PDB file of N, CA, C and O in Angstrom, chain B, residues numbered from 101:
ATOM      1  N   MET B 101    -204.894  14.849   1.903  1.00  0.00           N
ATOM      2  CA  MET B 101    -205.103  16.100   1.090  1.00  0.00           C
ATOM      3  C   MET B 101    -203.724  16.947   1.190  1.00  0.00           C
ATOM      4  O   MET B 101    -203.187  17.193   2.269  1.00  0.00           O
ATOM      5  N   LYS B 102    -203.230  17.352  -0.034  1.00  0.00           N
ATOM      6  CA  LYS B 102    -201.999  18.381  -0.215  1.00  0.00           C
ATOM      7  C   LYS B 102    -202.586  19.760  -0.256  1.00  0.00           C
ATOM      8  O   LYS B 102    -203.557  20.150  -0.904  1.00  0.00           O
ATOM      9  N   LEU B 103    -201.777  20.445   0.596  1.00  0.00           N
ATOM     10  CA  LEU B 103    -202.073  21.777   0.543  1.00  0.00           C
ATOM     11  C   LEU B 103    -200.818  22.739   0.562  1.00  0.00           C
ATOM     12  O   LEU B 103    -199.797  22.304   1.093  1.00  0.00           O
ATOM     13  N   ASN B 104    -200.813  23.859   0.091  1.00  0.00           N
ATOM     14  CA  ASN B 104    -199.703  24.329  -0.076  1.00  0.00           C
ATOM     15  C   ASN B 104    -199.759  25.939   0.617  1.00  0.00           C
ATOM     16  O   ASN B 104    -200.241  26.918   0.047  1.00  0.00           O
ATOM     17  N   PHE B 105    -199.152  25.929   1.957  1.00  0.00           N
ATOM     18  CA  PHE B 105    -199.295  27.290   2.802  1.00  0.00           C
ATOM     19  C   PHE B 105    -198.134  28.258   2.094  1.00  0.00           C
ATOM     20  O   PHE B 105    -198.339  29.471   2.136  1.00  0.00           O
ATOM     21  N   LYS B 106    -197.125  27.852   1.553  1.00  0.00           N
ATOM     22  CA  LYS B 106    -196.181  28.453   0.996  1.00  0.00           C
ATOM     23  C   LYS B 106    -196.560  29.368  -0.276  1.00  0.00           C
ATOM     24  O   LYS B 106    -196.028  30.458  -0.488  1.00  0.00           O
ATOM     25  N   LYS B 107    -197.381  28.884  -0.958  1.00  0.00           N
ATOM     26  CA  LYS B 107    -197.920  30.009  -2.143  1.00  0.00           C
ATOM     27  C   LYS B 107    -199.285  30.077  -1.923  1.00  0.00           C
ATOM     28  O   LYS B 107    -200.090  29.714  -2.781  1.00  0.00           O
ATOM     29  N   PHE B 108    -199.599  30.497  -0.879  1.00  0.00           N
ATOM     30  CA  PHE B 108    -201.318  30.700  -0.539  1.00  0.00           C
ATOM     31  C   PHE B 108    -201.783  31.827  -1.344  1.00  0.00           C
ATOM     32  O   PHE B 108    -201.066  32.790  -1.614  1.00  0.00           O
ATOM     33  N   LYS B 109    -202.976  31.693  -1.716  1.00  0.00           N
ATOM     34  CA  LYS B 109    -203.720  32.750  -2.532  1.00  0.00           C
ATOM     35  C   LYS B 109    -204.148  33.724  -1.559  1.00  0.00           C
ATOM     36  O   LYS B 109    -204.874  33.316  -0.652  1.00  0.00           O
ATOM     37  N   LYS B 110    -203.791  35.068  -1.594  1.00  0.00           N
ATOM     38  CA  LYS B 110    -204.400  36.055  -0.962  1.00  0.00           C
ATOM     39  C   LYS B 110    -205.348  36.807  -1.797  1.00  0.00           C
ATOM     40  O   LYS B 110    -204.868  37.685  -2.515  1.00  0.00           O
ATOM     41  N   TYR B 111    -206.630  36.604  -1.820  1.00  0.00           N
ATOM     42  CA  TYR B 111    -207.520  37.340  -2.855  1.00  0.00           C
ATOM     43  C   TYR B 111    -207.542  38.711  -2.373  1.00  0.00           C
ATOM     44  O   TYR B 111    -207.787  38.974  -1.195  1.00  0.00           O
ATOM     45  N   THR B 112    -207.238  39.780  -3.445  1.00  0.00           N
ATOM     46  CA  THR B 112    -207.305  41.339  -3.060  1.00  0.00           C
ATOM     47  C   THR B 112    -208.482  41.920  -3.441  1.00  0.00           C
ATOM     48  O   THR B 112    -208.701  43.118  -3.262  1.00  0.00           O
ATOM     49  N   LYS B 113    -209.346  41.079  -4.012  1.00  0.00           N
ATOM     50  CA  LYS B 113    -210.704  41.659  -4.413  1.00  0.00           C
ATOM     51  C   LYS B 113    -211.897  40.758  -3.604  1.00  0.00           C
ATOM     52  O   LYS B 113    -211.675  39.552  -3.488  1.00  0.00           O
ATOM     53  N   VAL B 114    -212.753  41.132  -3.222  1.00  0.00           N
ATOM     54  CA  VAL B 114    -213.981  40.192  -2.743  1.00  0.00           C
ATOM     55  C   VAL B 114    -214.595  39.420  -3.825  1.00  0.00           C
ATOM     56  O   VAL B 114    -215.174  38.366  -3.560  1.00  0.00           O
ATOM     57  N   ASP B 115    -214.518  39.843  -4.975  1.00  0.00           N
ATOM     58  CA  ASP B 115    -215.041  38.968  -6.110  1.00  0.00           C
ATOM     59  C   ASP B 115    -213.892  37.847  -6.519  1.00  0.00           C
ATOM     60  O   ASP B 115    -214.023  37.176  -7.543  1.00  0.00           O
ATOM     61  N   ARG B 116    -212.878  37.717  -5.730  1.00  0.00           N
ATOM     62  CA  ARG B 116    -211.557  36.922  -6.184  1.00  0.00           C
ATOM     63  C   ARG B 116    -211.220  36.962  -7.596  1.00  0.00           C
ATOM     64  O   ARG B 116    -210.963  35.922  -8.203  1.00  0.00           O
ATOM     65  N   SER B 117    -211.205  38.355  -8.275  1.00  0.00           N
ATOM     66  CA  SER B 117    -210.816  38.427  -9.526  1.00  0.00           C
ATOM     67  C   SER B 117    -209.330  38.723  -9.559  1.00  0.00           C
ATOM     68  O   SER B 117    -208.740  38.663 -10.637  1.00  0.00           O
ATOM     69  N   ALA B 118    -208.631  39.068  -8.342  1.00  0.00           N
ATOM     70  CA  ALA B 118    -207.207  39.193  -8.135  1.00  0.00           C
ATOM     71  C   ALA B 118    -206.715  38.704  -6.970  1.00  0.00           C
ATOM     72  O   ALA B 118    -207.356  38.778  -5.922  1.00  0.00           O
ATOM     73  N   PHE B 119    -205.510  38.152  -7.057  1.00  0.00           N
ATOM     74  CA  PHE B 119    -204.794  37.807  -5.943  1.00  0.00           C
ATOM     75  C   PHE B 119    -203.283  37.957  -5.981  1.00  0.00           C
ATOM     76  O   PHE B 119    -202.652  38.089  -7.030  1.00  0.00           O
ATOM     77  N   VAL B 120    -202.709  37.927  -4.691  1.00  0.00           N
ATOM     78  CA  VAL B 120    -201.231  37.671  -4.837  1.00  0.00           C
ATOM     79  C   VAL B 120    -200.926  36.233  -3.947  1.00  0.00           C
ATOM     80  O   VAL B 120    -201.701  35.782  -3.103  1.00  0.00           O
ATOM     81  N   GLU B 121    -199.935  35.772  -4.241  1.00  0.00           N
ATOM     82  CA  GLU B 121    -199.298  34.667  -3.509  1.00  0.00           C
ATOM     83  C   GLU B 121    -198.460  34.931  -2.364  1.00  0.00           C
ATOM     84  O   GLU B 121    -197.411  35.550  -2.542  1.00  0.00           O
ATOM     85  N   VAL B 122    -198.787  34.542  -1.221  1.00  0.00           N
ATOM     86  CA  VAL B 122    -198.129  35.017   0.099  1.00  0.00           C
ATOM     87  C   VAL B 122    -197.853  33.536   0.743  1.00  0.00           C
ATOM     88  O   VAL B 122    -198.573  32.572   0.483  1.00  0.00           O
ATOM     89  N   ASP B 123    -196.748  33.479   1.592  1.00  0.00           N
ATOM     90  CA  ASP B 123    -196.416  32.739   2.576  1.00  0.00           C
ATOM     91  C   ASP B 123    -196.983  32.712   3.745  1.00  0.00           C
ATOM     92  O   ASP B 123    -196.651  33.599   4.531  1.00  0.00           O
ATOM     93  N   VAL B 124    -197.929  31.754   4.155  1.00  0.00           N
ATOM     94  CA  VAL B 124    -198.531  31.918   5.612  1.00  0.00           C
ATOM     95  C   VAL B 124    -198.179  30.775   6.408  1.00  0.00           C
ATOM     96  O   VAL B 124    -198.951  30.417   7.297  1.00  0.00           O
ATOM     97  N   ARG B 125    -197.162  30.192   6.207  1.00  0.00           N
ATOM     98  CA  ARG B 125    -196.620  29.174   6.961  1.00  0.00           C
ATOM     99  C   ARG B 125    -196.455  29.312   8.344  1.00  0.00           C
ATOM    100  O   ARG B 125    -196.952  28.574   9.195  1.00  0.00           O
ATOM    101  N   GLU B 126    -195.589  30.486   8.575  1.00  0.00           N
ATOM    102  CA  GLU B 126    -195.276  30.931  10.101  1.00  0.00           C
ATOM    103  C   GLU B 126    -196.263  31.577  10.795  1.00  0.00           C
ATOM    104  O   GLU B 126    -196.401  31.514  12.016  1.00  0.00           O
ATOM    105  N   THR B 127    -197.065  32.297   9.917  1.00  0.00           N
ATOM    106  CA  THR B 127    -198.195  33.150  10.561  1.00  0.00           C
ATOM    107  C   THR B 127    -199.182  32.295  11.144  1.00  0.00           C
ATOM    108  O   THR B 127    -199.580  32.460  12.298  1.00  0.00           O
ATOM    109  N   PHE B 128    -199.693  31.159  10.199  1.00  0.00           N
ATOM    110  CA  PHE B 128    -200.752  30.160  10.632  1.00  0.00           C
ATOM    111  C   PHE B 128    -200.158  29.387  11.825  1.00  0.00           C
ATOM    112  O   PHE B 128    -200.800  29.231  12.864  1.00  0.00           O
ATOM    113  N   ALA B 129    -198.888  28.900  11.642  1.00  0.00           N
ATOM    114  CA  ALA B 129    -198.437  27.928  12.669  1.00  0.00           C
ATOM    115  C   ALA B 129    -198.215  28.822  14.041  1.00  0.00           C
ATOM    116  O   ALA B 129    -198.361  28.286  15.140  1.00  0.00           O
ATOM    117  N   ASP B 130    -197.898  30.049  13.930  1.00  0.00           N
ATOM    118  CA  ASP B 130    -197.843  30.684  15.072  1.00  0.00           C
ATOM    119  C   ASP B 130    -199.160  31.047  15.796  1.00  0.00           C
ATOM    120  O   ASP B 130    -199.195  31.294  17.001  1.00  0.00           O
ATOM    121  N   ARG B 131    -200.178  31.061  15.033  1.00  0.00           N
ATOM    122  CA  ARG B 131    -201.468  31.354  15.628  1.00  0.00           C
ATOM    123  C   ARG B 131    -201.834  30.129  16.329  1.00  0.00           C
ATOM    124  O   ARG B 131    -202.322  30.170  17.459  1.00  0.00           O
ATOM    125  N   ILE B 132    -201.589  28.894  15.620  1.00  0.00           N
ATOM    126  CA  ILE B 132    -202.070  27.406  16.323  1.00  0.00           C
ATOM    127  C   ILE B 132    -201.163  27.502  17.661  1.00  0.00           C
ATOM    128  O   ILE B 132    -201.698  27.332  18.757  1.00  0.00           O
ATOM    129  N   TYR B 133    -199.923  27.750  17.562  1.00  0.00           N
ATOM    130  CA  TYR B 133    -199.062  27.592  18.855  1.00  0.00           C
ATOM    131  C   TYR B 133    -199.408  28.545  19.788  1.00  0.00           C
ATOM    132  O   TYR B 133    -199.579  28.165  20.946  1.00  0.00           O
ATOM    133  N   ASN B 134    -199.564  29.877  19.472  1.00  0.00           N
ATOM    134  CA  ASN B 134    -199.522  30.821  20.698  1.00  0.00           C
ATOM    135  C   ASN B 134    -201.058  31.011  20.959  1.00  0.00           C
ATOM    136  O   ASN B 134    -201.336  31.218  22.141  1.00  0.00           O
ATOM    137  N   GLU B 135    -202.121  30.980  20.064  1.00  0.00           N
ATOM    138  CA  GLU B 135    -203.378  31.411  20.452  1.00  0.00           C
ATOM    139  C   GLU B 135    -204.469  30.291  20.505  1.00  0.00           C
ATOM    140  O   GLU B 135    -205.130  30.140  21.533  1.00  0.00           O
ATOM    141  N   THR B 136    -204.654  29.533  19.439  1.00  0.00           N
ATOM    142  CA  THR B 136    -205.723  28.740  19.533  1.00  0.00           C
ATOM    143  C   THR B 136    -205.393  27.100  19.711  1.00  0.00           C
ATOM    144  O   THR B 136    -206.302  26.271  19.763  1.00  0.00           O
ATOM    145  N   GLY B 137    -204.318  26.832  19.777  1.00  0.00           N
ATOM    146  CA  GLY B 137    -203.901  25.384  19.842  1.00  0.00           C
ATOM    147  C   GLY B 137    -204.051  24.901  21.430  1.00  0.00           C
ATOM    148  O   GLY B 137    -203.940  25.703  22.358  1.00  0.00           O
ATOM    149  N   THR B 138    -204.286  23.653  21.594  1.00  0.00           N
ATOM    150  CA  THR B 138    -204.261  23.006  22.713  1.00  0.00           C
ATOM    151  C   THR B 138    -203.522  21.533  22.670  1.00  0.00           C
ATOM    152  O   THR B 138    -203.852  20.795  21.741  1.00  0.00           O
ATOM    153  N   GLY B 139    -202.756  21.160  23.411  1.00  0.00           N
ATOM    154  CA  GLY B 139    -202.087  19.828  23.507  1.00  0.00           C
ATOM    155  C   GLY B 139    -201.199  19.679  22.300  1.00  0.00           C
ATOM    156  O   GLY B 139    -201.008  20.515  21.417  1.00  0.00           O
ATOM    157  N   ILE B 140    -200.600  18.258  22.431  1.00  0.00           N
ATOM    158  CA  ILE B 140    -199.521  17.843  21.689  1.00  0.00           C
ATOM    159  C   ILE B 140    -200.041  17.867  20.087  1.00  0.00           C
ATOM    160  O   ILE B 140    -199.323  18.323  19.197  1.00  0.00           O
ATOM    161  N   ALA B 141    -201.074  17.443  19.894  1.00  0.00           N
ATOM    162  CA  ALA B 141    -201.593  17.357  18.370  1.00  0.00           C
ATOM    163  C   ALA B 141    -201.486  18.639  17.663  1.00  0.00           C
ATOM    164  O   ALA B 141    -201.086  18.768  16.506  1.00  0.00           O
ATOM    165  N   ASP B 142    -201.886  19.598  18.467  1.00  0.00           N
ATOM    166  CA  ASP B 142    -201.854  21.011  17.829  1.00  0.00           C
ATOM    167  C   ASP B 142    -200.361  21.692  17.837  1.00  0.00           C
ATOM    168  O   ASP B 142    -200.076  22.621  17.081  1.00  0.00           O
ATOM    169  N   LEU B 143    -199.470  21.142  18.750  1.00  0.00           N
ATOM    170  CA  LEU B 143    -198.093  21.520  18.608  1.00  0.00           C
ATOM    171  C   LEU B 143    -197.519  20.793  17.366  1.00  0.00           C
ATOM    172  O   LEU B 143    -196.813  21.437  16.589  1.00  0.00           O
ATOM    173  N   LYS B 144    -197.766  19.574  17.155  1.00  0.00           N
ATOM    174  CA  LYS B 144    -197.322  18.904  16.038  1.00  0.00           C
ATOM    175  C   LYS B 144    -197.714  19.596  14.552  1.00  0.00           C
ATOM    176  O   LYS B 144    -197.045  19.807  13.541  1.00  0.00           O
ATOM    177  N   LEU B 145    -199.011  19.829  14.881  1.00  0.00           N
ATOM    178  CA  LEU B 145    -199.659  20.424  13.647  1.00  0.00           C
ATOM    179  C   LEU B 145    -199.150  21.776  13.221  1.00  0.00           C
ATOM    180  O   LEU B 145    -199.110  22.109  12.037  1.00  0.00           O
ATOM    181  N   ALA B 146    -198.749  22.576  14.253  1.00  0.00           N
ATOM    182  CA  ALA B 146    -198.189  23.938  14.048  1.00  0.00           C
ATOM    183  C   ALA B 146    -196.647  23.710  13.482  1.00  0.00           C
ATOM    184  O   ALA B 146    -196.163  24.394  12.579  1.00  0.00           O
ATOM    185  N   GLU B 147    -196.003  22.707  14.116  1.00  0.00           N
ATOM    186  CA  GLU B 147    -194.752  22.300  13.559  1.00  0.00           C
ATOM    187  C   GLU B 147    -194.630  21.699  11.993  1.00  0.00           C
ATOM    188  O   GLU B 147    -193.748  21.983  11.183  1.00  0.00           O
ATOM    189  N   LYS B 148    -195.487  21.010  11.847  1.00  0.00           N
ATOM    190  CA  LYS B 148    -195.721  20.502  10.439  1.00  0.00           C
ATOM    191  C   LYS B 148    -196.124  21.591   9.446  1.00  0.00           C
ATOM    192  O   LYS B 148    -195.495  21.680   8.391  1.00  0.00           O
ATOM    193  N   ILE B 149    -197.141  22.433   9.717  1.00  0.00           N
ATOM    194  CA  ILE B 149    -197.368  23.804   8.752  1.00  0.00           C
ATOM    195  C   ILE B 149    -196.003  24.321   8.708  1.00  0.00           C
ATOM    196  O   ILE B 149    -195.453  24.324   7.607  1.00  0.00           O
ATOM    197  N   TYR B 150    -195.319  24.791   9.796  1.00  0.00           N
ATOM    198  CA  TYR B 150    -194.265  25.844   9.670  1.00  0.00           C
ATOM    199  C   TYR B 150    -193.022  24.988   8.820  1.00  0.00           C
ATOM    200  O   TYR B 150    -192.245  25.649   8.131  1.00  0.00           O
ATOM    201  N   ALA B 151    -192.891  23.674   8.892  1.00  0.00           N
ATOM    202  CA  ALA B 151    -191.991  22.911   8.234  1.00  0.00           C
ATOM    203  C   ALA B 151    -192.316  22.558   6.803  1.00  0.00           C
ATOM    204  O   ALA B 151    -191.528  22.008   6.034  1.00  0.00           O
ATOM    205  N   SER B 152    -193.773  22.991   6.467  1.00  0.00           N
ATOM    206  CA  SER B 152    -194.131  22.290   5.168  1.00  0.00           C
ATOM    207  C   SER B 152    -193.545  22.979   3.928  1.00  0.00           C
ATOM    208  O   SER B 152    -193.147  24.143   3.930  1.00  0.00           O
ATOM    209  N   ASP B 153    -193.528  22.123   2.823  1.00  0.00           N
ATOM    210  CA  ASP B 153    -192.989  22.670   1.557  1.00  0.00           C
ATOM    211  C   ASP B 153    -194.199  22.807   0.701  1.00  0.00           C
ATOM    212  O   ASP B 153    -195.294  22.684   1.250  1.00  0.00           O
ATOM    213  N   GLU B 154    -194.134  23.061  -0.652  1.00  0.00           N
ATOM    214  CA  GLU B 154    -195.486  23.082  -1.507  1.00  0.00           C
ATOM    215  C   GLU B 154    -195.845  21.662  -1.451  1.00  0.00           C
ATOM    216  O   GLU B 154    -195.118  20.688  -1.256  1.00  0.00           O
ATOM    217  N   ASN B 155    -197.224  21.741  -1.680  1.00  0.00           N
ATOM    218  CA  ASN B 155    -197.921  20.328  -1.704  1.00  0.00           C
ATOM    219  C   ASN B 155    -197.682  19.395  -0.527  1.00  0.00           C
ATOM    220  O   ASN B 155    -197.359  18.235  -0.785  1.00  0.00           O
ATOM    221  N   THR B 156    -197.827  19.841   0.928  1.00  0.00           N
ATOM    222  CA  THR B 156    -197.612  18.963   1.755  1.00  0.00           C
ATOM    223  C   THR B 156    -198.832  18.131   2.274  1.00  0.00           C
ATOM    224  O   THR B 156    -199.829  18.751   2.645  1.00  0.00           O
ATOM    225  N   ASP B 157    -198.815  16.794   2.322  1.00  0.00           N
ATOM    226  CA  ASP B 157    -199.854  16.074   2.542  1.00  0.00           C
ATOM    227  C   ASP B 157    -200.315  16.257   4.196  1.00  0.00           C
ATOM    228  O   ASP B 157    -199.523  16.171   5.135  1.00  0.00           O
ATOM    229  N   PHE B 158    -201.716  16.517   4.311  1.00  0.00           N
ATOM    230  CA  PHE B 158    -202.286  16.678   5.668  1.00  0.00           C
ATOM    231  C   PHE B 158    -203.201  15.557   5.682  1.00  0.00           C
ATOM    232  O   PHE B 158    -203.665  15.153   4.616  1.00  0.00           O
ATOM    233  N   THR B 159    -203.568  14.904   7.002  1.00  0.00           N
ATOM    234  CA  THR B 159    -204.560  13.910   7.057  1.00  0.00           C
ATOM    235  C   THR B 159    -205.835  14.605   7.261  1.00  0.00           C
ATOM    236  O   THR B 159    -205.804  15.821   7.451  1.00  0.00           O
ATOM    237  N   LEU B 160    -206.894  14.011   7.246  1.00  0.00           N
ATOM    238  CA  LEU B 160    -208.333  14.406   7.519  1.00  0.00           C
ATOM    239  C   LEU B 160    -208.619  15.051   8.928  1.00  0.00           C
ATOM    240  O   LEU B 160    -209.337  16.032   9.122  1.00  0.00           O
ATOM    241  N   GLU B 161    -207.889  14.284   9.935  1.00  0.00           N
ATOM    242  CA  GLU B 161    -207.872  14.905  11.288  1.00  0.00           C
ATOM    243  C   GLU B 161    -207.051  16.327  11.294  1.00  0.00           C
ATOM    244  O   GLU B 161    -207.517  17.345  11.805  1.00  0.00           O
ATOM    245  N   GLU B 162    -205.801  16.263  10.674  1.00  0.00           N
ATOM    246  CA  GLU B 162    -205.088  17.661  10.688  1.00  0.00           C
ATOM    247  C   GLU B 162    -205.997  18.635   9.835  1.00  0.00           C
ATOM    248  O   GLU B 162    -206.022  19.771  10.311  1.00  0.00           O
ATOM    249  N   ILE B 163    -206.607  18.495   8.904  1.00  0.00           N
ATOM    250  CA  ILE B 163    -207.474  19.337   8.130  1.00  0.00           C
ATOM    251  C   ILE B 163    -208.522  19.918   8.869  1.00  0.00           C
ATOM    252  O   ILE B 163    -208.816  21.113   8.829  1.00  0.00           O
ATOM    253  N   ASN B 164    -209.175  18.908   9.656  1.00  0.00           N
ATOM    254  CA  ASN B 164    -210.461  19.330  10.644  1.00  0.00           C
ATOM    255  C   ASN B 164    -209.808  20.169  11.707  1.00  0.00           C
ATOM    256  O   ASN B 164    -210.480  21.129  12.083  1.00  0.00           O
ATOM    257  N   ARG B 165    -208.577  19.990  12.291  1.00  0.00           N
ATOM    258  CA  ARG B 165    -208.006  20.774  13.195  1.00  0.00           C
ATOM    259  C   ARG B 165    -207.718  22.159  12.610  1.00  0.00           C
ATOM    260  O   ARG B 165    -208.065  23.179  13.207  1.00  0.00           O
ATOM    261  N   MET B 166    -207.196  22.179  11.649  1.00  0.00           N
ATOM    262  CA  MET B 166    -206.889  23.751  10.918  1.00  0.00           C
ATOM    263  C   MET B 166    -208.329  24.208  10.561  1.00  0.00           C
ATOM    264  O   MET B 166    -208.336  25.439  10.525  1.00  0.00           O
ATOM    265  N   LYS B 167    -209.248  23.817  10.353  1.00  0.00           N
ATOM    266  CA  LYS B 167    -210.632  24.371   9.991  1.00  0.00           C
ATOM    267  C   LYS B 167    -210.926  25.059  11.349  1.00  0.00           C
ATOM    268  O   LYS B 167    -211.417  26.188  11.347  1.00  0.00           O
ATOM    269  N   LYS B 168    -210.657  24.447  12.456  1.00  0.00           N
ATOM    270  CA  LYS B 168    -211.019  25.064  13.701  1.00  0.00           C
ATOM    271  C   LYS B 168    -210.234  26.376  14.078  1.00  0.00           C
ATOM    272  O   LYS B 168    -210.694  27.416  14.550  1.00  0.00           O
ATOM    273  N   HIS B 169    -208.877  26.054  13.738  1.00  0.00           N
ATOM    274  CA  HIS B 169    -207.911  27.269  13.985  1.00  0.00           C
ATOM    275  C   HIS B 169    -208.011  28.314  12.957  1.00  0.00           C
ATOM    276  O   HIS B 169    -207.626  29.456  13.207  1.00  0.00           O
ATOM    277  N   ALA B 170    -208.496  27.998  11.836  1.00  0.00           N
ATOM    278  CA  ALA B 170    -208.841  29.185  10.696  1.00  0.00           C
ATOM    279  C   ALA B 170    -210.132  30.137  10.884  1.00  0.00           C
ATOM    280  O   ALA B 170    -210.375  31.218  10.346  1.00  0.00           O
ATOM    281  N   GLU B 171    -210.918  29.353  11.867  1.00  0.00           N
ATOM    282  CA  GLU B 171    -212.188  30.220  11.807  1.00  0.00           C
ATOM    283  C   GLU B 171    -211.976  31.636  12.518  1.00  0.00           C
ATOM    284  O   GLU B 171    -212.755  32.563  12.296  1.00  0.00           O
ATOM    285  N   GLY B 172    -211.043  31.741  13.257  1.00  0.00           N
ATOM    286  CA  GLY B 172    -211.039  33.244  14.039  1.00  0.00           C
ATOM    287  C   GLY B 172    -210.012  34.077  13.063  1.00  0.00           C
ATOM    288  O   GLY B 172    -209.569  35.160  13.444  1.00  0.00           O
ATOM    289  N   CYS B 173    -209.742  33.657  12.098  1.00  0.00           N
ATOM    290  CA  CYS B 173    -208.731  34.327  11.311  1.00  0.00           C
ATOM    291  C   CYS B 173    -209.350  35.289  10.306  1.00  0.00           C
ATOM    292  O   CYS B 173    -210.494  35.147   9.874  1.00  0.00           O
ATOM    293  N   ILE B 174    -208.351  36.484   9.888  1.00  0.00           N
ATOM    294  CA  ILE B 174    -208.952  37.549   9.155  1.00  0.00           C
ATOM    295  C   ILE B 174    -209.573  36.905   7.704  1.00  0.00           C
ATOM    296  O   ILE B 174    -209.080  35.955   7.096  1.00  0.00           O
ATOM    297  N   PRO B 175    -210.647  37.587   7.357  1.00  0.00           N
ATOM    298  CA  PRO B 175    -211.269  37.129   6.228  1.00  0.00           C
ATOM    299  C   PRO B 175    -210.628  36.719   5.011  1.00  0.00           C
ATOM    300  O   PRO B 175    -211.118  35.737   4.453  1.00  0.00           O
ATOM    301  N   TRP B 176    -209.588  37.296   4.463  1.00  0.00           N
ATOM    302  CA  TRP B 176    -208.938  36.844   3.309  1.00  0.00           C
ATOM    303  C   TRP B 176    -208.233  35.329   3.534  1.00  0.00           C
ATOM    304  O   TRP B 176    -208.188  34.500   2.625  1.00  0.00           O
ATOM    305  N   PHE B 177    -207.772  35.128   4.681  1.00  0.00           N
ATOM    306  CA  PHE B 177    -207.209  33.871   5.101  1.00  0.00           C
ATOM    307  C   PHE B 177    -208.342  32.908   5.048  1.00  0.00           C
ATOM    308  O   PHE B 177    -208.200  31.922   4.323  1.00  0.00           O
ATOM    309  N   VAL B 178    -209.519  33.067   5.759  1.00  0.00           N
ATOM    310  CA  VAL B 178    -210.461  32.076   5.764  1.00  0.00           C
ATOM    311  C   VAL B 178    -211.033  31.913   4.303  1.00  0.00           C
ATOM    312  O   VAL B 178    -211.409  30.794   3.955  1.00  0.00           O
ATOM    313  N   ASP B 179    -211.117  32.999   3.415  1.00  0.00           N
ATOM    314  CA  ASP B 179    -211.545  32.519   2.168  1.00  0.00           C
ATOM    315  C   ASP B 179    -210.564  31.762   1.196  1.00  0.00           C
ATOM    316  O   ASP B 179    -210.930  31.024   0.281  1.00  0.00           O
ATOM    317  N   GLY B 180    -209.333  32.041   1.514  1.00  0.00           N
ATOM    318  CA  GLY B 180    -208.180  31.391   0.709  1.00  0.00           C
ATOM    319  C   GLY B 180    -208.221  30.024   1.137  1.00  0.00           C
ATOM    320  O   GLY B 180    -208.101  29.106   0.325  1.00  0.00           O
ATOM    321  N   PHE B 181    -208.391  29.827   2.421  1.00  0.00           N
ATOM    322  CA  PHE B 181    -208.220  28.403   2.906  1.00  0.00           C
ATOM    323  C   PHE B 181    -209.547  27.594   2.495  1.00  0.00           C
ATOM    324  O   PHE B 181    -209.446  26.388   2.270  1.00  0.00           O
ATOM    325  N   GLU B 182    -210.545  28.114   2.414  1.00  0.00           N
ATOM    326  CA  GLU B 182    -211.992  27.395   1.964  1.00  0.00           C
ATOM    327  C   GLU B 182    -211.732  27.156   0.465  1.00  0.00           C
ATOM    328  O   GLU B 182    -212.054  26.061   0.004  1.00  0.00           O
ATOM    329  N   GLN B 183    -211.174  28.091  -0.339  1.00  0.00           N
ATOM    330  CA  GLN B 183    -210.935  27.682  -1.737  1.00  0.00           C
ATOM    331  C   GLN B 183    -209.886  26.715  -1.775  1.00  0.00           C
ATOM    332  O   GLN B 183    -210.028  25.977  -2.750  1.00  0.00           O
ATOM    333  N   ILE B 184    -208.952  26.459  -1.128  1.00  0.00           N
ATOM    334  CA  ILE B 184    -207.964  25.438  -1.186  1.00  0.00           C
ATOM    335  C   ILE B 184    -208.687  24.110  -0.792  1.00  0.00           C
ATOM    336  O   ILE B 184    -208.483  23.101  -1.467  1.00  0.00           O
ATOM    337  N   LEU B 185    -209.482  24.089   0.229  1.00  0.00           N
ATOM    338  CA  LEU B 185    -210.169  22.992   0.586  1.00  0.00           C
ATOM    339  C   LEU B 185    -211.094  22.429  -0.748  1.00  0.00           C
ATOM    340  O   LEU B 185    -211.025  21.305  -1.245  1.00  0.00           O
ATOM    341  N   ASN B 186    -211.933  23.504  -1.149  1.00  0.00           N
ATOM    342  CA  ASN B 186    -212.883  23.111  -2.276  1.00  0.00           C
ATOM    343  C   ASN B 186    -212.254  22.672  -3.555  1.00  0.00           C
ATOM    344  O   ASN B 186    -212.833  21.970  -4.383  1.00  0.00           O
ATOM    345  N   ASN B 187    -211.037  23.123  -3.672  1.00  0.00           N
ATOM    346  CA  ASN B 187    -210.368  22.891  -5.013  1.00  0.00           C
ATOM    347  C   ASN B 187    -209.703  21.651  -5.132  1.00  0.00           C
ATOM    348  O   ASN B 187    -209.330  21.228  -6.226  1.00  0.00           O
ATOM    349  N   ASN B 188    -209.494  20.909  -3.830  1.00  0.00           N
ATOM    350  CA  ASN B 188    -208.720  19.420  -3.603  1.00  0.00           C
ATOM    351  C   ASN B 188    -209.925  18.499  -3.854  1.00  0.00           C
ATOM    352  O   ASN B 188    -209.794  17.277  -3.784  1.00  0.00           O
TER     353      ASN B 188
END
């Protein structure tokens, strides 16, 4: 599945009627690296997210790992991440 963390939609209204595009690559990768990750697979995932470009292809295993790491994020990130997954 192709994901774009470089142009991530941050909804600015709970009804999703407005958003801004933000680059969340470093922030999400740092969260995995410093807080929620365990083991080499998460290290490689954090590095891949950090180095990703627009529409980077991620495996189903990587997507499942990201879902786990996104669970404790702030609501706008969780919502935006779910929207990406639902639209692919």
